[in-house]
C-alpha positions in Angstrom: 93.4 2.0 25.2 91.3 5.0 24.2 88.1 3.0 24.4 89.1 1.5 27.7 90.0 4.9 29.1 86.7 6.3 28.0 84.7 3.5 29.6 86.7 3.8 32.8 86.0 7.6 32.8 82.3 7.0 32.4 82.3 4.5 35.2 84.1 6.9 37.4 81.7 9.7 36.7 78.7 7.5 37.2 80.1 6.2 40.4 80.6 9.7 41.7 77.2 11.0 40.9 75.0 7.9 41.5 76.7 6.0 44.2 74.4 7.2 47.0 71.3 5.6 45.3 72.4 2.6 43.3 73.3 0.3 46.1 71.1 -2.5 45.0 70.9 -1.8 41.2 73.1 -3.6 38.7 72.4 -1.4 35.7 73.3 2.3 35.3 72.4 4.6 32.3 73.9 7.9 31.3 73.7 10.8 30.3 70.4 12.4 31.6 70.0 15.6 29.6 67.6 18.4 30.5 66.0 18.9 27.1 66.6 17.4 23.7 66.0 19.1 20.4 63.4 17.3 18.3 65.0 16.0 15.1 68.5 15.4 16.5 70.2 12.1 17.4 70.8 11.1 21.0 73.4 8.5 22.3 72.9 6.8 25.7 75.1 4.2 27.6 74.0 1.3 29.9 76.7 -0.1 32.3 76.7 -3.3 34.4 77.9 -2.8 38.0 78.2 -5.0 41.1 77.4 -8.3 39.3 78.9 -10.9 36.9 75.6 -12.6 36.2 75.2 -10.8 32.9 77.3 -9.2 30.2 76.7 -6.4 27.7 75.5 -9.1 25.2 72.5 -9.7 27.5 71.3 -6.1 27.5 68.7 -4.5 25.2 67.0 -1.0 24.9 63.3 -0.1 24.8 61.9 3.2 23.5 58.2 4.1 23.3 57.4 0.5 24.4 59.3 -0.8 21.4 62.5 -2.7 21.4 65.2 -0.7 19.7 66.8 -2.7 16.7 70.3 -4.2 17.3 71.6 -2.2 14.4 71.5 0.9 16.6 73.5 -0.8 19.4 77.3 -0.2 20.0 79.1 -2.6 22.3 81.8 -0.7 24.2 83.0 -3.6 26.4 81.6 -6.6 28.3 79.9 -4.3 30.8 78.8 -1.3 28.6 76.3 -1.1 25.7 75.5 2.2 23.9 72.4 3.0 21.7 71.8 5.9 19.3 68.1 7.0 18.6 66.5 9.9 16.8 64.5 12.3 18.9 60.9 12.5 17.5 58.2 15.0 18.2 55.3 12.6 18.9 55.5 13.2 22.7 57.0 16.0 24.8 58.4 13.4 27.2 59.5 9.8 26.7 61.4 7.1 28.7 64.3 5.1 27.3 64.8 1.8 29.2 67.9 -0.5 29.5 67.0 -4.0 30.5 68.7 -7.4 30.9 67.5 -10.7 29.6 66.7 -13.4 32.1 69.8 -15.5 31.7 69.8 -17.0 35.2 67.7 -17.6 38.2 69.3 -14.7 40.0 68.4 -12.3 37.3 64.9 -13.6 37.2 64.5 -13.2 41.0 66.0 -9.8 41.0 64.4 -8.5 37.8 63.9 -5.0 39.3 67.6 -4.6 39.9 68.4 -5.2 36.2 66.4 -2.2 34.8 67.4 1.5 34.4 65.9 4.4 32.3 66.5 7.9 31.0 63.7 10.5 30.8 63.9 12.3 27.5 62.3 15.8 27.5 61.9 17.1 24.0 61.3 20.5 22.4 61.7 22.5 19.1 64.4 25.1 18.8 63.1 28.7 18.2 63.1 29.9 14.6 63.8 33.3 13.2 60.8 35.6 13.1 59.9 37.0 9.7 57.9 39.8 8.0 58.3 42.3 10.8 56.2 45.5 10.3 55.0 48.4 12.5 52.1 50.8 12.4 51.6 54.2 14.0 48.0 55.2 14.6 46.3 58.6 14.6 45.0 60.2 17.7 42.7 63.1 17.0 44.6 65.1 14.3 48.1 63.9 15.1 50.1 60.7 15.2 49.9 58.9 18.5 53.1 58.0 20.5 52.4 54.3 20.2 53.8 51.9 17.6 52.3 48.4 17.1 54.6 45.8 15.4 53.7 42.3 14.2 55.7 39.4 12.8 55.3 35.9 11.5 56.5 32.8 13.3 58.3 29.9 11.6 58.5 26.2 12.7 56.6 24.3 15.4 56.3 24.6 19.2 55.7 22.3 22.1 53.1 23.6 24.6 55.2 22.5 27.6 58.2 24.5 26.3 56.7 27.5 24.5 58.6 30.1 22.6 58.7 33.6 23.9 59.2 36.9 22.0 60.9 40.2 22.9 60.2 43.3 20.8 63.1 45.8 20.8 62.5 49.4 19.7 65.6 51.6 19.8 65.8 55.3 19.0 69.2 55.8 17.4 71.4 58.7 18.6 69.4 59.0 21.8 70.3 55.5 22.9 66.7 54.9 24.1 65.5 51.3 24.1 61.9 50.0 24.5 61.5 46.3 25.2 58.2 44.4 25.2 58.0 40.6 26.0 55.1 38.5 24.8 54.2 35.0 23.7 52.0 36.4 20.9 53.2 37.5 17.4 52.5 41.2 17.9 53.3 43.8 20.5 52.8 47.6 21.1 55.5 50.0 22.2 54.4 53.1 24.1 56.6 56.2 24.0 56.4 59.6 25.4 56.6 61.4 22.0 56.6 60.0 18.5 60.2 60.3 17.1 59.5 62.4 14.0 62.4 62.6 11.5 64.6 60.4 13.8 66.2 57.0 12.9 64.8 54.0 14.8 66.0 50.3 15.0 63.4 47.6 15.5 63.9 43.8 15.9 62.4 40.7 17.6 64.1 37.9 19.6 62.5 34.4 19.9 63.8 32.3 22.8 62.9 29.1 24.6 64.6 26.4 26.7 66.9 25.4 23.8 68.1 28.9 22.9 67.6 32.4 21.4 67.3 33.6 17.8 66.9 37.2 16.4 65.0 38.6 13.4 66.4 41.1 10.9 66.8 44.7 12.2 64.6 47.5 10.6 66.6 50.7 10.4 65.0 53.9 8.9 63.6 57.4 9.7 60.4 57.3 11.6 58.4 59.6 9.2 59.5 57.7 6.0 59.8 54.2 7.2 59.5 51.6 4.5 57.7 48.9 6.6 56.7 51.4 9.2 53.9 53.7 8.2 51.2 55.9 9.6 47.6 54.6 9.3 45.4 57.5 8.2 41.8 56.5 8.0 39.5 59.1 6.5 36.8 60.7 8.8 33.3 62.0 8.4 32.5 60.2 5.1 29.1 61.2 3.7 27.1 60.4 0.4 24.6 62.7 -1.2 22.2 62.1 -4.1 21.0 65.0 -6.4 17.6 65.2 -8.1 19.0 66.4 -11.3 21.5 63.6 -11.6 19.9 60.2 -11.1 23.0 58.4 -12.2 25.5 60.0 -9.9 26.3 60.2 -6.1 28.4 62.9 -4.4 31.0 61.7 -1.8 32.3 64.0 1.0 34.9 63.4 3.8 37.3 65.2 6.1 41.2 65.3 6.1 42.5 62.6 8.5 45.6 64.5 9.8 46.7 68.1 10.1 48.8 69.4 7.3 51.8 70.1 9.5 52.2 66.4 10.1 51.6 65.4 6.6 51.6 67.9 3.7 50.0 65.7 0.9 47.6 62.9 1.2 46.4 60.6 -1.6 43.0 58.6 -1.7 41.4 55.5 -3.2 37.7 55.1 -3.7 35.6 51.9 -4.6 31.9 51.2 -4.8 29.4 48.4 -5.6 25.7 47.7 -5.6 24.2 46.6 -2.4 24.5 42.8 -2.0 27.2 42.5 -4.7 30.5 40.8 -4.1 32.5 42.7 -6.7 33.9 46.1 -6.2 34.5 48.8 -8.8 37.5 50.9 -8.3 37.6 54.6 -9.3 40.7 55.1 -11.4 43.5 56.8 -9.3 44.2 59.2 -12.1 40.7 60.6 -11.7 41.2 61.4 -8.0 43.2 64.5 -7.2 45.5 64.9 -4.2 44.3 66.6 -1.0 40.6 66.7 -2.0 37.7 66.2 0.3 34.9 65.3 -2.1 34.3 63.3 -5.3 31.3 62.6 -7.7 30.8 59.0 -8.8 29.1 58.8 -12.2 27.4 56.3 -14.5 25.4 54.7 -11.8 22.1 52.9 -12.2 19.1 54.9 -11.1 17.0 53.7 -8.1 19.9 51.5 -6.9 21.5 51.3 -3.5 25.3 51.6 -3.6 28.0 51.0 -1.0 31.1 53.3 -1.1 34.4 53.0 0.8 37.5 55.3 1.0 41.1 55.0 2.2 44.2 57.2 2.2 47.9 57.5 2.9 50.7 60.1 2.9 52.0 60.8 -0.6 55.6 59.8 0.1 54.7 56.9 2.4 55.8 53.7 0.7 54.1 51.5 3.3 50.5 50.2 3.3 47.3 52.1 2.8 45.1 52.8 5.7 42.1 50.5 6.3 39.0 51.1 4.2 36.5 53.3 5.8 33.2 51.9 7.1 30.5 51.3 4.5 28.6 54.4 3.4 25.3 53.5 1.5 23.0 55.6 -0.6 20.2 55.0 -3.2 20.3 56.8 -6.5 17.2 58.6 -7.6 14.6 57.2 -10.1 14.6 57.8 -13.8 12.1 56.6 -16.5 12.7 53.1 -17.9 15.3 53.1 -20.6 14.4 49.7 -22.1 11.2 48.2 -23.3 9.4 45.4 -21.5 10.0 41.8 -22.5 6.6 40.7 -23.9 5.6 37.1 -24.6 2.6 34.8 -24.8 1.5 31.3 -24.0 -1.1 29.6 -26.2 -3.3 26.6 -25.3 -6.5 25.0 -26.7 -9.7 26.9 -26.0 -13.1 25.5 -24.9 -14.6 25.5 -28.3 -13.4 24.1 -31.6 -11.5 26.7 -33.7 -10.6 28.7 -30.6 -7.3 29.4 -28.8 -6.7 30.5 -25.2 -3.9 33.1 -25.2 -2.1 34.3 -22.0 0.0 37.4 -22.4 3.0 37.8 -20.0 5.5 40.5 -19.6 8.8 40.9 -17.8 10.1 44.2 -16.4 12.5 46.1 -18.6 16.1 45.4 -18.1 16.6 49.1 -17.0 13.6 49.8 -14.9 15.3 52.9 -13.3 12.7 52.7 -10.6 9.8 50.8 -9.3 7.3 49.7 -12.0 3.8 50.9 -11.0 1.7 49.5 -13.9 1.7 48.3 -17.5 -0.4 49.9 -20.2 -1.6 47.3 -22.6 -3.2 47.8 -26.0 -4.6 44.8 -28.0 -5.9 45.3 -31.6 -6.9 42.9 -34.3 -4.4 42.7 -37.1 -4.9 41.6 -40.7 -2.6 41.9 -43.7 0.0 43.7 -41.6 -2.4 46.5 -40.7 -4.6 47.4 -37.7 -8.4 47.0 -38.0 -10.1 50.1 -36.8 -12.6 49.7 -33.9 -11.1 46.5 -32.6 -8.7 48.0 -30.1 -8.7 47.0 -26.5 -6.8 49.1 -23.9 -6.3 48.4 -20.3 -3.9 49.1 -17.4 -2.5 46.4 -15.2 -1.3 47.6 -11.8 1.8 46.0 -10.3 2.0 45.4 -6.6 5.3 44.0 -5.6 7.4 43.9 -2.4 10.9 45.4 -2.4 12.6 42.1 -2.1 15.8 41.9 -4.1 16.1 39.1 -6.5 18.2 38.4 -9.5 15.2 36.9 -11.4 13.2 39.4 -13.4 9.6 39.2 -12.2 6.9 38.0 -14.7 3.5 39.7 -14.8 0.4 38.1 -16.3 -1.2 40.9 -18.3 -4.3 39.4 -20.0 -6.0 36.2 -21.1 -8.0 36.3 -24.2 -9.9 33.8 -26.4 -8.8 34.1 -30.0 -10.2 32.5 -33.1 -7.8 30.4 -35.1 -8.2 32.6 -38.1 -7.7 35.8 -36.2 -4.4 37.7 -35.5 -3.8 40.5 -33.0 -1.0 42.9 -32.1 -0.2 43.5 -28.5 1.5 46.8 -27.4 2.8 47.2 -23.8 4.4 50.2 -21.9 6.0 50.0 -18.5 5.3 52.9 -16.2 7.2 54.1 -13.1 7.0 57.4 -11.0 9.1 59.3 -13.6 7.7 58.2 -16.9 7.1 55.3 -19.3 9.3 52.9 -21.1 9.7 52.4 -24.8 7.0 50.3 -26.5 7.1 46.5 -26.6 5.3 44.9 -29.5 4.2 41.3 -30.2 2.0 39.9 -32.9 0.0 36.7 -32.3 -0.6 35.3 -35.8 -3.3 33.1 -37.1 -3.1 29.4 -36.2 -1.0 28.0 -39.0 2.2 26.0 -39.4 4.9 28.6 -39.6 8.6 27.6 -40.0 10.1 26.1 -36.9 13.6 25.1 -35.7 14.8 21.5 -36.3 16.8 18.9 -34.5 16.2 20.4 -31.1 17.5 18.8 -28.0 18.2 19.7 -24.3 20.5 18.1 -21.8 22.1 18.9 -18.4 25.8 19.5 -18.1 28.0 21.0 -15.4 25.0 22.3 -13.4 23.4 24.0 -16.4 20.6 23.0 -18.8 21.8 23.3 -22.4 19.6 23.7 -25.4 20.7 23.3 -29.1 18.7 23.5 -32.3 19.1 23.9 -36.0 18.0 27.1 -37.7 14.9 26.9 -40.0 15.2 27.2 -43.7 13.7 30.7 -43.5 16.6 33.2 -43.4 14.5 36.1 -42.1 14.8 35.1 -38.4 15.6 38.2 -36.3 16.0 36.4 -32.9 15.0 33.3 -31.0 13.0 32.9 -27.8 13.8 30.0 -25.5 10.9 29.2 -23.3 10.7 26.8 -20.3 7.5 25.9 -18.5 6.8 23.8 -15.4 3.3 23.7 -13.9 2.0 27.3 -13.8 5.5 28.8 -13.9 6.7 30.2 -17.2 9.9 32.0 -18.1 11.8 32.7 -21.3 15.0 34.4 -22.6 16.0 35.8 -26.0 18.9 34.9 -28.1 20.2 36.6 -31.2 19.7 35.2 -34.7 23.2 33.6 -34.9 22.8 31.6 -31.8 21.9 27.8 -32.1 23.3 26.7 -28.7 22.9 28.2 -25.3 22.1 27.4 -21.7 19.0 28.5 -19.7 19.9 31.4 -17.5 16.8 31.3 -15.4 16.5 29.9 -11.8 16.0 26.2 -12.5 15.3 23.7 -9.8 16.7 20.2 -9.5 14.5 17.2 -10.0 11.8 19.3 -11.7 10.7 18.5 -15.3 10.7 21.5 -17.7 9.1 21.7 -21.1 11.6 23.6 -23.1 10.6 25.3 -26.4 12.4 27.3 -29.0 10.5 29.9 -31.2 12.0 31.7 -34.2 10.9 35.3 -34.4 10.5 37.2 -37.7 10.5 40.8 -36.4 7.5 40.6 -34.1 6.0 37.5 -35.7 6.7 34.3 -33.7 7.0 31.0 -35.7 6.0 27.5 -34.6 7.7 26.0 -31.6 9.8 22.9 -31.2 9.6 21.4 -27.7 11.4 18.8 -25.6 11.3 17.9 -21.9 14.3 17.9 -19.7 15.7 17.9 -16.1 18.5 20.0 -14.7 19.3 17.0 -12.5 17.5 13.7 -12.2 16.9 11.7 -9.1 15.1 8.6 -7.9 11.3 9.1 -7.7 10.0 10.5 -4.4 7.3 7.9 -4.3 6.4 4.8 -6.2 3.4 4.3 -8.5 0.0 3.8 -7.0 -1.4 0.6 -8.5 -5.0 -0.6 -8.6 -7.3 -3.0 -10.5 -9.1 -1.8 -13.6 -12.5 -3.4 -13.1 -12.8 -6.8 -11.4 -10.2 -9.6 -11.6 -11.0 -12.7 -13.5 -10.1 -16.3 -12.8 -6.7 -16.4 -14.5 -6.1 -12.7 -15.3 -6.3 -9.2 -13.8 -5.9 -5.8 -15.4 -3.7 -3.3 -13.5 -3.5 0.4 -13.9 -1.1 2.7 -12.0 -0.1 6.4 -11.9 2.5 8.6 -10.2 2.4 12.4 -9.8 4.7 14.3 -12.0 5.9 16.3 -9.1 7.2 13.0 -7.6 9.0 11.7 -10.7 12.3 13.6 -10.3 13.5 12.1 -13.6 12.5 10.3 -16.7 10.9 6.9 -16.0 12.9 4.3 -18.0 10.9 1.2 -17.0 8.2 0.0 -14.7 8.7 -3.3 -12.9 5.5 -5.1 -12.0 5.9 -7.5 -9.1 3.3 -9.9 -7.8 3.2 -12.9 -5.4 0.8 -15.3 -4.0 3.2 -16.8 -1.5 7.0 -17.0 -1.1 7.7 -16.8 -4.9 7.8 -13.4 -6.5 7.1 -12.9 -10.2 8.2 -9.8 -12.0 7.3 -8.2 -15.4 9.2 -5.3 -16.9 7.2 -2.9 -19.1 8.3 0.3 -20.9 7.9 3.8 -19.4 5.0 4.7 -21.7 2.8 1.9 -20.3 0.5 2.6 -17.4 -1.8 -0.5 -17.7 -1.0 -4.2 -17.9 -2.9 -7.4 -17.7 -1.5 -10.2 -15.6 -2.2 -13.6 -17.1 -1.8 -17.3 -16.1 -3.0 -16.6 -12.6 -4.5 -19.3 -10.3 -8.2 -19.1 -9.5 -9.5 -18.4 -6.1 -6.0 -17.1 -4.9 -5.0 -13.9 -3.2 -2.3 -11.9 -4.9 -0.2 -9.0 -3.7 1.0 -6.6 -6.5 3.2 -3.5 -6.6 4.9 -1.5 -9.2 8.5 0.0 -9.1 9.4 3.1 -11.1 13.0 3.3 -12.3 15.0 6.3 -13.5 18.6 6.5 -14.5 19.5 7.4 -10.9 17.5 5.0 -8.9 14.1 3.3 -8.4 11.3 3.6 -5.9 8.7 0.9 -5.0 5.1 1.8 -4.8 2.4 0.7 -2.4 1.2 -2.9 -2.5 -2.3 -3.8 -3.6 -4.1 -7.0 -2.9 -6.8 -8.8 -4.8 -8.2 -12.3 -5.1 -9.0 -14.1 -8.4 -12.4 -15.5 -9.0 -13.1 -19.2 -8.5 -14.9 -19.3 -11.9 -14.2 -17.4 -14.9 -16.9 -14.9 -16.0 -19.6 -16.8 -17.9 -18.2 -20.1 -16.8 -21.1 -20.6 -14.3 -23.6 -19.6 -17.0 -22.2 -22.1 -19.4 -22.4 -24.8 -16.8 -26.0 -23.9 -16.0 -26.9 -23.7 -19.7 -25.2 -27.1 -20.3 -26.9 -28.8 -17.4 -30.2 -27.2 -18.5 -29.8 -28.5 -22.0 -28.9 -31.9 -20.7 -31.9 -32.0 -18.4 -34.1 -30.8 -21.2 -32.7 -33.5 -23.5 -33.4 -36.2 -20.9 -36.9 -34.9 -20.3 -37.6 -34.9 -24.1 -36.2 -38.3 -24.5 -38.1 -39.6 -21.5 -41.4 -38.1 -22.9 -40.7 -39.6 -26.3 -39.8 -43.0 -24.8 -43.0 -42.9 -22.7 -45.0 -42.0 -25.7 -43.7 -44.7 -28.0 -43.2 -47.4 -25.3 -46.2 -46.7 -23.1 -47.7 -50.2 -23.5 -44.4 -51.9 -22.5 -44.0 -49.4 -19.6 -47.5 -50.0 -18.5 -47.0 -53.8 -18.5 -43.8 -53.5 -16.6 -44.6 -50.8 -14.1 -48.4 -51.0 -13.8 -49.4 -54.7 -14.4 -53.1 -55.7 -14.6 -54.0 -56.9 -11.2 -57.1 -59.2 -11.2 -60.0 -57.5 -9.6 -61.2 -59.7 -6.8 -64.6 -58.0 -7.0 -65.2 -59.5 -10.4 -64.3 -63.1 -9.4 -66.5 -65.8 -7.9 -65.5 -68.6 -5.6 -66.4 -71.9 -7.3 -66.5 -74.0 -4.2 -66.3 -72.9 -0.6 -65.6 -74.8 2.4 -68.7 -75.8 4.2 -67.6 -73.7 7.2 -68.0 -70.5 5.2 -70.9 -68.9 3.5 -71.1 -68.6 -0.2 -72.4 -65.1 0.1 -69.9 -62.4 -0.9 -69.1 -60.1 2.0 -67.5 -56.8 2.0 -63.8 -56.8 2.9 -63.1 -56.2 6.5 -59.9 -55.5 8.3 -58.2 -58.7 9.5 -60.5 -60.8 7.4 -59.6 -63.2 4.5 -60.5 -61.6 1.2 -61.8 -63.4 -1.8 -58.3 -63.9 -3.1 -55.5 -64.5 -0.6 -51.9 -64.2 -1.7 -49.2 -66.0 0.1 -45.8 -64.3 -0.2 -43.8 -67.4 -0.2 -40.7 -67.9 -2.4 -41.3 -70.6 -5.1 -38.0 -72.1 -4.1 -38.9 -72.9 -0.6 -37.6 -76.3 0.6 -41.1 -77.8 0.4 -44.6 -76.9 -0.4 -47.5 -77.2 1.9 -49.6 -80.3 1.1 -52.8 -81.4 2.3 -51.5 -84.5 4.0 -49.1 -82.4 6.1 -52.1 -80.6 7.7 -54.1 -83.3 9.4 -55.9 -80.8 11.4 -57.2 -78.9 8.5 -60.9 -78.4 9.0 -61.8 -79.2 5.5 -64.6 -81.8 4.9 -65.3 -83.8 1.9 -68.4 -82.6 0.2 -69.7 -81.7 -3.2 -68.0 -78.3 -3.0 -64.5 -79.7 -2.8 -62.9 -80.3 -6.2 -59.5 -80.9 -7.6 -57.7 -77.5 -8.0 -55.3 -75.9 -10.5 -53.2 -73.2 -8.6 -52.1 -70.1 -10.5 -49.0 -68.1 -9.7 -50.5 -65.1 -8.0 -48.0 -63.5 -5.6 -45.2 -65.7 -6.7 -46.8 -68.9 -5.3 -48.0 -70.3 -8.6 -48.8 -74.0 -9.0 -49.7 -73.7 -12.6 -48.2 -71.2 -15.1 -51.2 -71.2 -17.4 -54.9 -71.3 -17.0 -56.5 -74.8 -16.5 -60.0 -76.2 -16.6 -61.2 -77.1 -13.1 -61.8 -80.7 -12.4 -64.4 -81.7 -9.9 -65.6 -85.1 -8.5 -69.0 -83.8 -7.3 -72.4 -84.7 -8.7 -72.6 -81.4 -10.3 -69.3 -81.8 -11.9 -70.6 -81.8 -15.4 -72.5 -78.5 -14.8 -69.7 -76.9 -13.2 -67.4 -77.9 -15.9 -69.7 -76.4 -18.4 -70.1 -73.3 -16.4 -66.4 -72.8 -15.8 -65.3 -73.8 -19.3 -64.5 -70.2 -20.1 -63.3 -69.2 -16.7 -59.8 -69.3 -15.0 -59.6 -70.7 -11.6 -57.0 -69.7 -9.1 -55.9 -71.5 -6.0 -53.8 -70.1 -3.3 -52.0 -71.5 -0.3 -52.8 -69.5 2.8 -50.5 -69.8 5.7 -51.4 -69.5 9.3 -50.4 -65.8 9.4 -52.0 -63.1 7.3 -50.5 -61.9 4.1 -48.1 -59.1 4.8 -49.2 -58.6 8.3 -52.9 -59.2 7.6 -54.9 -61.3 10.0 -57.7 -63.5 8.6 -61.0 -64.0 10.5 -60.2 -67.5 11.3 -57.0 -68.6 13.1 -55.7 -71.8 11.7 -53.5 -74.0 13.7 -49.8 -73.5 13.4 -48.1 -75.2 10.5 -51.5 -75.6 8.8 -52.3 -74.4 5.3 -55.7 -73.7 3.7 -56.2 -74.4 0.1 -58.7 -72.0 -1.5 -60.0 -71.9 -5.0 -61.6 -69.0 -6.9 -63.0 -68.6 -10.3 -62.4 -65.4 -12.2 -63.0 -64.1 -15.7 -59.8 -62.0 -15.5 -56.7 -63.2 -17.4 -53.6 -64.3 -15.7 -50.6 -61.9 -15.2 -47.8 -61.9 -17.8 -45.5 -63.2 -15.1 -47.7 -66.2 -14.7 -48.1 -66.8 -18.4 -44.4 -66.2 -19.2 -42.2 -67.6 -16.5 -39.2 -66.0 -18.2 -40.3 -62.6 -16.9 -39.6 -63.7 -13.4 -36.4 -62.7 -11.6 -33.2 -64.0 -13.2 -31.6 -66.9 -11.6 -34.7 -67.9 -9.6 -36.4 -71.1 -10.2 -40.0 -71.4 -9.5 -41.3 -74.4 -7.7 -44.7 -75.2 -8.9 -46.9 -77.4 -6.9 -49.3 -79.5 -8.9 -52.1 -80.3 -6.6 -54.6 -82.8 -7.6 -57.6 -84.2 -5.9 -57.6 -88.0 -6.4 -61.3 -88.5 -5.7 -64.0 -88.3 -8.3 -63.4 -88.1 -12.0 -60.1 -89.8 -12.8 -60.8 -89.6 -16.5 -60.9 -85.8 -16.3 -57.5 -85.8 -14.7 -56.0 -88.2 -17.3 -57.5 -86.1 -20.0 -55.8 -83.1 -18.4 -52.5 -84.9 -18.5 -53.0 -85.8 -22.1 -53.6 -82.2 -23.1 -50.3 -81.1 -21.6 -47.3 -80.8 -23.9 -44.2 -82.6 -22.9 -42.2 -79.5 -22.7 -44.8 -78.0 -20.3 -44.7 -81.1 -18.2 -40.9 -80.8 -17.8 -41.3 -77.3 -16.4 -43.7 -78.5 -13.7 -42.6 -79.6 -10.2 -44.4 -82.9 -9.7 -45.5 -84.1 -6.3 -45.5 -87.8 -6.3 -47.9 -89.6 -4.0 -46.5 -91.4 -1.1 -49.3 -93.9 -1.1 -51.1 -95.7 -3.9 -54.2 -94.0 -5.2 -56.1 -97.0 -4.3 -55.5 -96.2 -0.6 -56.9 -92.8 -0.5 -58.4 -91.6 2.7 -62.1 -91.1 3.2 -61.8 -87.4 2.6 -60.1 -88.2 -0.7 -57.2 -86.0 0.1 -54.0 -86.3 -1.6 -50.8 -85.3 0.2 -48.1 -84.1 -2.1 -44.5 -83.1 -1.7 -42.7 -80.6 -3.9 -39.9 -81.6 -6.1 -37.2 -79.2 -7.0 -36.9 -80.5 -10.5 -39.1 -82.2 -13.1 -40.7 -85.6 -12.7 -38.2 -88.1 -11.5 -37.3 -91.0 -13.7 -38.5 -93.5 -11.2 -42.0 -92.3 -11.5 -44.5 -93.1 -14.2 -47.6 -91.1 -14.8 -50.6 -92.6 -13.1 -54.2 -91.5 -12.3 -53.9 -88.9 -9.6 -50.2 -88.4 -9.9 -46.9 -90.3 -10.5 -46.1 -93.6 -9.1 -42.7 -95.1 -8.6 -41.7 -97.8 -11.0 
């Protein structure tokens, strides 16, 4: 009943307030608050009116574009659904929607009538102000009638609904109130007169749209207010320096307030060197009350100091006044109180047995002024005593700017050349405008191995470069000198005799290599040094190595050399990576850091390569520039060896040829330069009657004494007399039976034969030609090798000529085996049938059987009895020996 009564009451209230503007809407939300406090919970209701299409089960809530979980819903009845959410501070305003699901077509068509929302305006409640305090300021020599109060805020605020503050200042007993409103955290109250010795109440109220909250109330007398105090800055602060006191400064000031307003005032004083961040406070016990001057002592001469002063009333338990503005003054100079820091740097001289010594000096720790010069004395030293007459004195002026730096400047005093067996003592004084410093002494001993420290190492740690060593066995060490050098910059520091580990206190740079050395000192005698190289901090190299070829590349190798400036290293090189390529494939070779040259091998000849070197440190690596080269086509000396080999081979061939020609000259002569019969030494035995027997000189296009017919011996047939009926040869005493030799490859006989004649003078001729060799040739109608004879025979006619010569036959005629292989010579055996038959038969009888087998016989077509009147015999060539059907007969072979 209670729930139903509550729902009915809500509906009634909603109907009263919203009935004018919900005529078409079926959902109604409530309540609609003005502002909600961020961080609190808010409960809203959504009711269904004027419809039965939906129930409270079909409703849902949306906040910040997110559906509110069902766990936060509360169903009141079938028409009312509540939701509880927490107000967050993400946005100052936010909408909370109540919507219905689309359960029917009507709801879907009238979707706008099933939505209703609540605008949530949010803000933070004001918080209680804290740490309220007030200050009264001076005006001329009395307290001004204004009070400034400040406080601290707590909590957060929304810009749309800010928190305002009201400062209340109430003078008790007089019932006077001063109120100041502001949105800041401080405010100033202006009064007619400052309320001395009167009680005041001060508080602050913070208020916004959600409410009001008040701070604690301060209640106290105005002149002795705990958190309310008078600010009394000192005035007319001045600093003086006195010539007789270079380590002091005199501070003067004026009283900030008249004594009738404040009987006793106390002060605080602090000072520091110019540029320093640390102040030195003068003990309060050393400062008397109500004073107007003070002397600050134990200062450094020739140094600028900054001094500040503040004060307050003696019985004021509040804050001190602000510090006065900076007052600066420089103390006067004084003579240097400490000696210069003297050191040396030794390197090799130009000549053997000589050293180059550079003498350096740092300003004294207590210069007490500007150093104007250094007085230097150098004298040869031997057996711990000075050598008279060897003293060198000089003054080194110092010109420096007044720039302030924490690093003590280093001055190069002198560079001398010193023999290895010579020792000197160096004395130095630092001079300023007041006087000179104590003497600094250093002995440069003879060059010999003095005791040195052991196991020295250096490493960076926590932004410092640490050095550690082991003391030498010599126990007379008075101190150590730690030296570090980079390029032309040298610096050092001194450590006491008990120190074996320290860090370098100089101004070291990152990524710079330092050579750190430690020297043990025996009074003024430095021992031998131990040195290492170190970095304060390492990095990747600034630039990669520059690579080039050393000399010229070979055919399969190339020697590389590279370098990288020390200023670009920025760390210790751990490895070098050599990369080279002649195409898409990259080859790499890793070499140690102490290698700056390398020879690439197994390269391809006549190929272009690109090579580069990468330097790697512990931090990173940097790739150098690429260099290109092309390998040789031939290795050095390879062409020379080829030329030498070819030359030796050619020389060997020449020598062997000469030897062969020497030992085989006869055979070579026979094969390459055969003996050709000299036609001039031959005589023609019988000539045709148509021609004269007188020898004539050879003429162009005329038939010579010996004509050669270039006809292959294997031609299908030989030319015979009977095949040339038109031949103009007549039978007379000059015609005889012929034996044809093989001149020109047309041989009819392979060996010399006696001529056989049928003339009347046959016996004489036979006697005459018994020791001669007769040749016969077959002359075709055309000239030999293009020659044209004087007479023009008829086509297809052949002339048979015979000559007598005292020259032997060619080897090719005597030995048929010397002819070309596979050729078979056809020999025509021409015989004249007329005349002396006995001579012919005698010729046949003298032939050996094997010789007859090698002859081509030309059988007669007619019987020898039927010879023509010209006694010509026509013969045909046979491609083989005498046929079996023939039998030897006078004048030829006859068929059986």
